C-alpha positions in Angstrom: -0.9 6.6 0.1 1.4 7.7 -2.7 1.8 5.3 -5.6 3.7 6.2 -8.7 4.1 4.2 -11.9 3.0 1.0 -10.4 3.1 -2.1 -12.7 2.0 -5.6 -11.9 1.6 -8.5 -14.3 0.8 -12.2 -14.0 2.6 -14.0 -16.7 2.0 -12.0 -19.9 -1.1 -10.4 -18.6 -0.5 -6.8 -17.4 -2.9 -6.0 -14.5 -1.6 -2.7 -13.3 0.2 -0.6 -16.0 1.7 2.6 -14.7 -0.9 3.3 -12.1 -0.7 6.5 -10.1 -2.7 7.2 -6.9 -2.6 9.5 -3.9 -4.8 9.4 -0.9 -4.2 12.0 1.9 -4.9 11.6 5.6 -8.5 11.6 6.5 -9.8 10.8 3.0 -11.8 7.8 1.8 -11.6 6.9 -1.8 -13.8 4.3 -3.5 -12.4 2.5 -6.5 -14.8 1.0 -9.0 -14.1 -1.2 -12.0 -15.2 -4.3 -13.8 -14.2 -7.8 -12.8 -10.5 -8.4 -13.8 -9.7 -4.7 -13.8 -7.1 -5.1 -11.1 -8.9 -3.7 -8.0 -8.0 -6.5 -5.7 -4.5 -6.6 -7.1 -4.1 -2.9 -6.3 -5.2 -3.5 -2.7 -2.8 -6.4 -2.3 0.0 -4.3 -3.7 -0.8 -1.4 -1.4 -1.1 -3.8 1.6 2.3 -5.4 0.9 0.6 -8.7 0.2 1.9 -8.7 -3.4 5.0 -7.0 -4.7 4.7 -4.8 -7.7 7.0 -5.4 -10.7 7.8 -1.7 -11.0 6.9 1.6 -9.4 7.2 3.4 -6.1 4.7 3.1 -3.2 4.9 5.0 0.1 2.4 4.2 2.9 2.2 6.8 5.7 5.6 8.0 4.8 7.2 4.5 4.6 8.6 3.1 1.4 7.1 -0.4 0.7 10.4 -1.2 -1.0 12.7 -0.3 1.8 10.5 -0.1 4.9 7.8 -2.7 4.4 7.6 -3.8 8.0 7.0 -0.2 9.2 4.5 0.4 6.5 2.6 -2.8 7.3 2.3 -1.8 10.9 0.2 1.1 9.9 -2.2 -0.8 7.6 -5.4 -2.6 8.3 -6.7 -5.0 5.6 -10.1 -6.7 4.9 -10.0 -8.9 1.9 -12.2 -11.6 0.5 -10.0 -14.1 2.4 -10.4 -13.4 6.2 -6.6 -13.7 6.8 -7.5 -15.8 9.9 -6.5 -19.3 10.8 -9.4 -21.8 10.7 -8.7 -24.1 13.6 -7.9 -21.6 16.4 -10.7 -19.7 17.9 -11.5 -16.1 16.9 -10.0 -14.9 20.2 -6.8 -16.9 19.7 -6.4 -15.5 16.2 -6.9 -11.9 17.5 -4.4 -12.5 20.3 -1.9 -13.7 17.8 -2.3 -10.6 15.7 -2.0 -8.5 18.9 1.3 -10.1 19.7 2.5 -9.5 16.1 1.9 -5.8 16.6 3.2 -5.7 20.1 0.0 -4.5 21.6 0.0 -4.1 25.4 -3.8 -3.6 25.5 -4.7 -6.3 23.0 -7.3 -8.0 25.3 -9.1 -4.7 25.9 -9.0 -3.9 22.2 -10.4 -7.3 21.3 -13.2 -7.0 23.7 -14.1 -3.5 22.8 -14.1 -4.0 19.1 -15.8 -7.4 19.3 -18.7 -5.9 21.3 -18.9 -3.0 18.9 -19.2 -5.4 15.9 -21.6 -7.7 17.8 -19.3 -10.7 17.7 -18.1 -10.9 21.3 -20.4 -13.9 22.0 -18.6 -15.9 19.3 -14.9 -15.1 20.1 -14.4 -18.6 21.6 -15.7 -20.4 18.5 -13.2 -21.8 16.0 -13.0 -19.5 12.9 -13.9 -22.4 10.6 -17.2 -22.8 12.4 -18.2 -19.2 11.9 -20.5 -18.1 9.1 -19.2 -15.8 6.3 -20.8 -12.8 8.0 -19.4 -13.5 11.4 -16.0 -14.2 9.9 -16.2 -10.8 8.2 -16.9 -9.1 11.5 -13.8 -10.8 13.1 -11.8 -9.6 10.1 -12.9 -6.1 10.9 -11.7 -6.5 14.5 -8.4 -7.9 13.2 -8.0 -4.9 10.8 -8.7 -2.3 13.4 -7.0 -4.0 16.4 -3.6 -2.2 16.1 -5.0 1.3 15.4 -3.9 1.5 11.7 -3.7 4.8 9.8 -4.7 3.2 6.5 -7.6 0.8 5.8 -7.7 -1.3 2.6 -11.2 -2.8 2.1 -12.2 -5.2 -0.6 -16.0 -5.4 -0.9 -16.4 -5.0 2.9 -20.2 -5.1 2.7 -20.1 -8.7 1.5 -21.8 -11.0 4.1 -22.9 -8.1 6.4 -26.6 -7.7 7.4 -28.1 -4.2 7.5 -27.4 -3.7 11.2 -23.7 -4.7 10.9 -23.4 -2.6 7.7 -24.6 0.4 9.7 -22.0 -0.3 12.4 -19.3 -0.6 9.7 -20.3 2.8 8.3 -20.1 4.4 11.8 -16.7 2.9 12.4 -15.5 4.1 9.0 -16.7 7.6 9.6 -15.0 7.6 13.0 -11.8 6.3 11.4 -11.9 9.1 8.8 -12.6 11.8 11.4 -9.6 10.6 13.3 -7.4 11.2 10.3 -7.3 7.7 8.9 -7.2 7.1 5.1 -9.2 4.4 3.4 -9.1 2.8 0.0 -12.4 1.0 -0.6 -13.3 -1.4 -3.5 -17.0 -2.2 -4.1 -19.3 -3.1 -6.9 -22.1 -1.1 -5.2 -22.1 2.4 -6.8 -24.6 3.7 -4.3 -22.6 2.5 -1.2 -19.2 3.6 -2.6 -20.5 7.0 -3.5 -22.1 7.5 -0.1 -19.1 6.4 1.9 -16.3 8.2 0.1 -14.8 11.6 -0.4 -13.5 10.6 -3.8 -14.5 8.1 -6.4 -12.2 6.6 -9.0 -12.6 4.1 -11.8 -9.9 1.6 -12.7 -9.6 0.6 -16.3 -6.7 -0.7 -18.5 -4.5 -1.0 -15.4 -4.8 2.7 -14.5 -7.0 5.2 -12.8 -9.1 6.5 -15.8 -11.6 8.6 -13.7 -11.1 10.4 -10.4 -13.4 13.1 -8.9 -14.8 14.3 -5.7 -17.9 12.4 -4.6 -19.9 15.6 -4.1 -19.4 16.4 -7.8 -21.2 13.2 -9.0 -24.8 12.2 -8.3 -26.0 8.7 -8.1 -28.1 9.3 -11.2 -25.0 10.3 -13.2 -22.6 7.6 -11.8 -23.9 4.6 -13.9 -23.4 6.5 -17.1 -19.9 7.6 -16.1 -19.0 4.0 -15.2 -20.3 2.8 -18.5 -18.4 5.5 -20.4 -15.1 4.6 -18.8 -15.4 0.8 -18.7 -17.8 -0.1 -21.5 -19.8 -2.0 -19.0 -23.1 -1.5 -17.2 -22.7 -1.8 -13.4 
């Protein structure tokens, strides 16, 4: 990721105001911030789900302004919304995404990832009949299906039980070891610190704190968060 001078407003409310961010290959960065700070907007902008008003963004070497389709083909996204259709089954949804990305091995990828995430037994259920947690697992399958090089994750732990959270952490570690970059948003200081190489705090529409995870202890992080946001996490 290389984002420079990114601005995004909704009406008169500026959400991102000149944000700069770089995330190299093989790195996971966790972004913290209070509600309304623009964390989800940032992920939507990076994922080409929302256009910025100004600024330059390159994803895996592709300009979002001029090569959006190429950039999107390298991104996997897990948001609060599952980005799945409710009436088709989980399998039908995943096959559809496989066709969108032109995957010749979509069936094998679906089965492999679904077994890994313990959701293979529910692939033939309609998505609207799945619990939030099961829907989240299918969302992870969708996000990883096309072998992305960048993952954008908005509170990925939401709805996951401890076992599935452990599987998610293993998958994220494997993704990072394979050279994939991840931008993770979470309210959990402990989880975000444990999973990332870098931590950042978003405030006033910009990154106001950015440091290596090993430079910050979990005991220090709440005070750092309070100092830069004025809030207690």
